[in-house]
C-alpha angles and dihedrals in degrees: 000000000000115000091240093054109124093230091056092050103038101037094095093048091050094046093048090048092053093047096048091042089056091051093047092047091050095052103029103026126215094327091055091047091050092051091045091054091048092050092050092049091045093053094045096048095044091048096041092106088047090065090052093050092045093052092052093052094041090055088066095051130085121259090255094057092042087057091047091053093048094048113026089028091058090053090053093044095048105031104032101035105027098032106034099033098062090048092048090050091054090043093055093043095048101035091231127132121264095251091044090059092047091048093050093046091052104034112018111042094168095054091041088055091053091049091051091046091055092046094043098099091055094045094044095047094046095042095042092051092048094049093046089051090052092051095043092048089056100044099035092066115119090194091062110112104173115073129183106185097044095192095058114018099062089053091050091048091053090051088057092072089078112089118246093003094142094047091048091050092049095047088049089052090049089054092050091050092049092057097040107041126085111294095242091056098046099099098039092049093049094048092044092051092050091047091051090053092046093049092054091049091048093050089048091053091047092049091049091051093053092041091053089047090053092049091053090048091051092050090050091051091051090054093047100055092179093064107080103159137026121244136170118007093353090059091043090053090052090047091054090045090056093047094051091045090050090052090050092050093046099048093079089053092052092048092044090052090064088058089057102042140354094215108113092196091053091047092050092047096047098042092040092055090044090053091052090052090051090053090049089052089051091054091047092051091047096049103032096032094220144067127181105262118213109214097214102029093102090049092053092048092053093047085053089051090050091051092049091049092051092048091051089053091049090053090061087073092057096260107146111207119195112258093229090056095046092053094038094059092058092045091053090055092049096046092046090050092051091048091049090049093053092048092047091051090052090051091049092048091049091051090048091053091049092051092051090049 
């Protein structure tokens, strides 16, 4: 079997998905299985571009560093980001120690539920603000040429020509929340919203820094035709670039997961499996050099993020939305976007055939 054959690349991801799905289904039933599937799909769709970026950078690195990224890198992506980050978020929001949160999540579901309930306004305000910033940054982009929902997206793209539009909108929303939420949550909601906005801006700056660094590296490689692959410190710098970029891409998935379920174990399982699938996609892109691109997939994923952000904001007012519905809304956007992409590709292929004729 050729090394770029899909079965050779995706077998581990598929096997791990089946095993964890069986465990989740056994302990949490059909609802847990449904939420697990949604979390996997959420992570894969939100990190789809990450796989593309990773494959381009990996192609410039030596075989040794490619192996490091696909082994050690997976440990960092799954354990550090998808395992530790959800626990740290609950730890900060609740004021408990790290091991206290782990103990409650594993051994005392009732008390853990009370802790999350008390910390919910902080998590929802922070997470909702971050997710809305992710969505607004995507749609409020006047350079965006491809639009899915033609009645809305072109208008949003035009609005993106005004500087600081997304920040102004979010700060305005933070002000509205401050004056409309329960008095005892006013300050924590306001501060959490501002911190969510600041975190997104900081990650954007960090991503831009590494992206610019990578562009300079690529230009240097083009000038030095004899240097085909990176080794040593140059490869290590690219490895660190990929890990930071992965964390940036995955943060919206971690935050979005809290809008779907409060179960840390379910979040870790779903996002962890999703991360493995993203790495498998990276390998496939690297070895086969291609992956079917869905024209509107990214659009659907960001509409899902927008919906999750709005629902987290609604939860600040004590409105409890069913978990199956919260996750289902995002999944509907993603599936609809994929369907639209397939139909659009067929239309484009048909037009191309007519032109040739």
